[in-house]
DSSP file (Angstrom, degrees, kcal/mol; ACC not computed):
  #  RESIDUE AA STRUCTURE BP1 BP2  ACC     N-H-->O    O-->H-N    N-H-->O    O-->H-N    TCO  KAPPA ALPHA  PHI   PSI    X-CA   Y-CA   Z-CA
    1    1 A M              0   0    0      0, 0.0     2,-0.4     0, 0.0     0, 0.0   0.000 360.0 360.0 360.0 134.1  -17.4    6.7   20.7
    2    2 A W        -     0   0    0      0, 0.0     2,-0.4     0, 0.0     0, 0.0  -0.861 360.0-170.6-105.9 139.8  -15.2    9.9   20.8
    3    3 A L        -     0   0    0     -2,-0.4     2,-0.1     4,-0.0     3,-0.0  -0.951  20.7-124.2-127.7 139.8  -12.4   10.2   18.2
    4    4 A T     >  -     0   0    0     -2,-0.4     4,-2.6     1,-0.1     5,-0.2  -0.348  37.5-101.5 -72.3 168.1   -9.5   12.8   18.0
    5    5 A H  H  > S+     0   0    0      1,-0.2     4,-2.3     2,-0.2     5,-0.2   0.964 123.8  48.7 -56.2 -52.9   -9.2   14.8   14.8
    6    6 A S  H  > S+     0   0    0      1,-0.2     4,-2.0     2,-0.2    -1,-0.2   0.867 111.4  47.5 -60.7 -39.0   -6.4   12.6   13.6
    7    7 A E  H  > S+     0   0    0      2,-0.2     4,-2.2     1,-0.2    -1,-0.2   0.884 111.4  51.7 -66.4 -41.1   -8.1    9.4   14.4
    8    8 A H  H  X S+     0   0    0     -4,-2.6     4,-2.5     1,-0.2    -2,-0.2   0.887 111.8  48.5 -65.4 -38.5  -11.3   10.6   12.6
    9    9 A S  H  X S+     0   0    0     -4,-2.3     4,-1.9    -5,-0.2    -2,-0.2   0.873 110.4  48.4 -72.4 -33.3   -9.1   11.5    9.6
   10   10 A S  H  X S+     0   0    0     -4,-2.0     4,-2.4     2,-0.2    -1,-0.2   0.879 112.3  50.2 -67.8 -42.3   -7.3    8.3    9.4
   11   11 A L  H  X S+     0   0    0     -4,-2.2     4,-2.5     2,-0.2    -2,-0.2   0.951 113.0  46.2 -62.0 -50.9  -10.7    6.5    9.7
   12   12 A H  H  X S+     0   0    0     -4,-2.5     4,-2.1     2,-0.2    -1,-0.2   0.889 112.2  50.1 -54.5 -44.6  -12.1    8.6    6.9
   13   13 A A  H  X S+     0   0    0     -4,-1.9     4,-2.1     1,-0.2     5,-0.2   0.948 111.4  49.2 -67.5 -48.2   -9.0    8.2    4.7
   14   14 A E  H  X S+     0   0    0     -4,-2.4     4,-1.5     1,-0.2    -2,-0.2   0.891 112.5  48.4 -64.4 -38.7   -9.1    4.3    5.1
   15   15 A N  H  X S+     0   0    0     -4,-2.5     4,-0.5     1,-0.2    -1,-0.2   0.882 111.9  46.5 -66.6 -38.9  -12.8    4.2    4.3
   16   16 A S  H  < S+     0   0    0     -4,-2.1     3,-0.5     1,-0.2     4,-0.2   0.811 114.3  48.6 -77.2 -29.0  -12.6    6.3    1.2
   17   17 A K  H >< S+     0   0    0     -4,-2.1    17,-2.3     1,-0.2     3,-1.0   0.783 103.1  62.9 -79.3 -21.9   -9.5    4.2    0.0
   18   18 A A  H 3< S+     0   0    0     -4,-1.5    -1,-0.2     1,-0.2    -2,-0.2   0.738  99.8  55.8 -69.4 -23.0  -11.4    1.0    0.7
   19   19 A K  T 3< S+     0   0    0     -4,-0.5     2,-0.7    -3,-0.5    -1,-0.2   0.536  84.8  90.6 -89.9  -2.5  -14.0    2.1   -2.0
   20   20 A I    <   -     0   0    0     -3,-1.0     2,-0.3    -4,-0.2    15,-0.1  -0.839  64.7-152.1 -98.8 111.1  -11.6    2.5   -4.9
   21   21 A A        -     0   0    0     -2,-0.7    46,-2.4    46,-0.4     2,-0.3  -0.744  20.5-174.5 -82.7 133.2  -11.1   -0.7   -7.1
   22   22 A V  E     -AB  31  66A   0      9,-1.1     9,-3.4    -2,-0.3     2,-0.5  -0.932  22.3-147.0-129.7 150.9   -7.8   -0.9   -8.8
   23   23 A K  E     -AB  30  65A   0     42,-3.1    42,-1.6    -2,-0.3     2,-0.6  -0.948  17.7-139.1-111.9 135.7   -6.0   -3.1  -11.3
   24   24 A C  E  >  - B   0  64A   0      5,-2.4     4,-2.4    -2,-0.5    40,-0.2  -0.809  11.5-153.3 -92.2 128.0   -2.2   -3.6  -11.1
   25   25 A L  T  4 S+     0   0    0     38,-2.7    -1,-0.1    -2,-0.6    39,-0.1   0.805  88.6  57.3 -71.5 -32.1   -0.9   -3.5  -14.6
   26   26 A E  T  4 S+     0   0    0     37,-0.5    -1,-0.2     1,-0.2    38,-0.1   0.927 122.7  21.7 -66.3 -47.7    2.1   -5.6  -14.0
   27   27 A T  T  4 S-     0   0    0      2,-0.1    -2,-0.2     1,-0.0    -1,-0.2   0.607  93.4-131.3-101.8 -10.9    0.3   -8.7  -12.6
   28   28 A G     <  +     0   0    0     -4,-2.4     2,-0.2     1,-0.3    -3,-0.1   0.476  57.0 145.8  77.4  -1.3   -3.2   -8.1  -14.1
   29   29 A K        -     0   0    0     -5,-0.2    -5,-2.4    -6,-0.0     2,-0.5  -0.484  40.9-144.7 -74.5 131.1   -4.8   -8.7  -10.7
   30   30 A V  E     -A   23   0A   0     -7,-0.2     2,-0.3    -2,-0.2    -7,-0.3  -0.893  13.4-159.9-100.8 133.6   -7.9   -6.6   -9.9
   31   31 A Y  E     -A   22   0A   0     -9,-3.4    -9,-1.1    -2,-0.5    36,-0.2  -0.844  22.0-138.8-111.6 147.8   -8.4   -5.5   -6.2
   32   32 A K  S    S+     0   0    0     -2,-0.3     2,-0.3   -11,-0.2    -1,-0.1   0.728  87.6   8.2 -74.7 -23.7  -11.6   -4.4   -4.5
   33   33 A S  S  > S-     0   0    0    -11,-0.1     4,-1.4   -12,-0.1   -11,-0.3  -0.923  71.4-111.3-150.7 169.4   -9.7   -1.6   -2.8
   34   34 A L  H  > S+     0   0    0    -17,-2.3     4,-2.9    -2,-0.3     5,-0.2   0.856 118.5  55.9 -76.0 -32.7   -6.5    0.3   -2.5
   35   35 A L  H  > S+     0   0    0    -18,-0.3     4,-2.6     2,-0.2     5,-0.2   0.907 106.7  49.3 -63.4 -41.8   -6.0   -1.2    1.0
   36   36 A E  H  > S+     0   0    0      2,-0.2     4,-2.1     1,-0.2    -1,-0.2   0.939 114.1  45.5 -63.0 -43.0   -6.3   -4.8   -0.5
   37   37 A A  H  X S+     0   0    0     -4,-1.4     4,-2.6     2,-0.2    -2,-0.2   0.952 113.3  50.5 -68.9 -48.9   -3.8   -4.0   -3.2
   38   38 A A  H  X>S+     0   0    0     -4,-2.9     5,-2.4     1,-0.2     4,-0.7   0.952 113.2  45.9 -49.0 -54.2   -1.4   -2.3   -0.7
   39   39 A K  H  <5S+     0   0    0     -4,-2.6     3,-0.5     1,-0.2    -1,-0.2   0.885 113.6  48.1 -56.9 -44.8   -1.6   -5.3    1.6
   40   40 A D  H  <5S+     0   0    0     -4,-2.1    -1,-0.2    -5,-0.2    -2,-0.2   0.902 121.6  34.0 -66.4 -43.1   -1.1   -7.8   -1.1
   41   41 A L  H  <5S-     0   0    0     -4,-2.6    -1,-0.2    -5,-0.2    -2,-0.2   0.204 109.3-113.9-106.2  16.3    1.8   -6.1   -2.6
   42   42 A D  T  <5S+     0   0    0     -4,-0.7     2,-0.2    -3,-0.5    -3,-0.2   0.900  73.1 122.8  54.8  48.5    3.4   -4.7    0.4
   43   43 A L      < -     0   0    0     -5,-2.4     2,-0.4    -6,-0.2    -1,-0.2  -0.664  65.9 -94.8-122.6 175.9    2.8   -1.0   -0.4
   44   44 A K     >  -     0   0    0     -2,-0.2     4,-1.4     1,-0.1     3,-0.2  -0.868  19.4-142.5 -94.5 138.7    1.1    1.9    1.1
   45   45 A A  H  > S+     0   0    0     -2,-0.4     4,-2.6     1,-0.2     5,-0.2   0.902 101.2  61.7 -67.9 -37.6   -2.3    2.6    0.0
   46   46 A G  H  > S+     0   0    0      1,-0.2     4,-2.3     2,-0.2    -1,-0.2   0.890 104.4  49.0 -50.4 -44.2   -1.5    6.4    0.1
   47   47 A N  H  > S+     0   0    0      2,-0.2     4,-2.4     1,-0.2    -1,-0.2   0.900 108.7  51.5 -65.4 -40.4    1.1    6.0   -2.6
   48   48 A I  H  X S+     0   0    0     -4,-1.4     4,-2.5     1,-0.2    -2,-0.2   0.922 110.0  49.3 -63.9 -40.8   -1.2    4.0   -4.7
   49   49 A S  H  X S+     0   0    0     -4,-2.6     4,-1.5     2,-0.2    -2,-0.2   0.941 111.2  51.0 -56.8 -47.3   -3.7    6.9   -4.4
   50   50 A R  H  <>S+     0   0    0     -4,-2.3     5,-1.9     1,-0.2     6,-1.0   0.847 109.4  50.7 -63.5 -37.5   -0.9    9.4   -5.3
   51   51 A H  H ><5S+     0   0    0     -4,-2.4     3,-0.8     4,-0.2    -1,-0.2   0.872 108.2  51.3 -65.0 -41.5   -0.1    7.3   -8.3
   52   52 A L  H 3<5S+     0   0    0     -4,-2.5    -2,-0.2     1,-0.2    -1,-0.2   0.816 110.3  48.8 -66.9 -31.1   -3.7    7.3   -9.4
   53   53 A S  T 3<5S-     0   0    0     -4,-1.5    -1,-0.2    -5,-0.2    -2,-0.2   0.464 118.7-112.1 -91.2   0.9   -4.0   11.0   -9.1
   54   54 A G  T < 5S+     0   0    0     -3,-0.8    -3,-0.2     2,-0.2    -2,-0.1   0.540  84.0 120.0  80.7   6.5   -0.7   11.5  -11.1
   55   55 A T  S   <S+     0   0    0     -5,-1.9     2,-0.3    -6,-0.2    -4,-0.2   0.866  80.7  27.1 -66.0 -38.7    1.4   12.8   -8.4
   56   56 A I  S    S-     0   0    0     -6,-1.0    -2,-0.2    -9,-0.2    -1,-0.1  -0.919  72.1-137.2-123.2 155.7    3.8   10.0   -8.7
   57   57 A K  S    S-     0   0    0     -2,-0.3     2,-0.3     1,-0.1    -1,-0.1   0.817  79.0  -8.7 -81.0 -27.7    4.7    7.8  -11.7
   58   58 A H        -     0   0    0      5,-0.1     2,-0.5   -11,-0.0     5,-0.2  -0.951  56.3-126.0-156.5 171.7    4.8    4.4  -10.1
   59   59 A V  B >  S-C   62   0B   0      3,-2.2     3,-1.8    -2,-0.3   -11,-0.0  -0.911  92.4 -31.8-128.5 101.9    4.7    2.7   -6.7
   60   60 A K  T 3  S-     0   0    0     -2,-0.5     3,-0.1     1,-0.3    -1,-0.1   0.917 123.7 -49.5  49.5  44.6    7.8    0.4   -6.3
   61   61 A N  T 3  S+     0   0    0      1,-0.3     2,-0.3   -35,-0.0    -1,-0.3   0.595 115.8 121.7  70.6   9.9    7.8   -0.3  -10.1
   62   62 A Y  B <   -C   59   0B   0     -3,-1.8    -3,-2.2   -37,-0.1     2,-0.4  -0.797  45.9-159.1-100.0 151.9    4.0   -1.1  -10.0
   63   63 A H        -     0   0    0     -2,-0.3   -38,-2.7    -5,-0.2   -37,-0.5  -0.977   9.9-167.1-130.5 143.3    1.5    0.8  -12.0
   64   64 A F  E     -B   24   0A   0     -2,-0.4     2,-0.3   -40,-0.2   -40,-0.2  -0.878  11.4-168.7-130.7 155.2   -2.4    1.0  -11.3
   65   65 A E  E     -B   23   0A   0    -42,-1.6   -42,-3.1    -2,-0.3     2,-0.2  -0.987  31.4-109.3-139.8 148.5   -5.5    2.0  -13.0
   66   66 A K  E     -B   22   0A   0     -2,-0.3     2,-0.3   -44,-0.2   -44,-0.3  -0.471  37.7-168.3 -71.2 145.5   -9.0    2.5  -11.5
   67   67 A V        -     0   0    0    -46,-2.4     2,-0.5    -2,-0.2   -46,-0.4  -0.951  22.3-123.8-129.8 151.3  -11.6   -0.1  -12.5
   68   68 A E        -     0   0    0     -2,-0.3     2,-0.6   -48,-0.1   -48,-0.0  -0.838  24.5-149.0 -93.5 130.4  -15.2   -0.4  -12.2
   69   69 A I        -     0   0    0     -2,-0.5     2,-0.8   -37,-0.1   -48,-0.0  -0.912   7.5-141.3-105.8 117.1  -16.4   -3.6  -10.4
   70   70 A N        -     0   0    0     -2,-0.6    -2,-0.0     1,-0.2     0, 0.0  -0.670  18.0-176.6 -74.8 107.4  -19.7   -5.0  -11.5
   71   71 A N        +     0   0    0     -2,-0.8    -1,-0.2     2,-0.0     2,-0.1   0.466  45.5 114.2 -80.4  -3.6  -21.4   -6.3   -8.3
   72   72 A E              0   0    0      1,-0.1    -2,-0.1     0, 0.0     0, 0.0  -0.408 360.0 360.0 -77.7 144.3  -24.4   -7.7  -10.1
   73   73 A I              0   0    0     -2,-0.1    -1,-0.1     0, 0.0    -2,-0.0   0.454 360.0 360.0-123.3 360.0  -24.9  -11.4  -10.1
């Protein structure tokens, strides 16, 4: 399958955002990915990423932190 540069960049960005688990400090809910958090809270995953990097202070009054998810059973 052939992808344009922008399609490839978007796909790469979505995949990398999908690998970062986050916790919403206001709700206490832990999400397996930025995309999951963004969909649940009606936010943009890119804005959550910018918040985590310190570029912006909050995302629509939500605050997040990265978390480690233990996948061992």
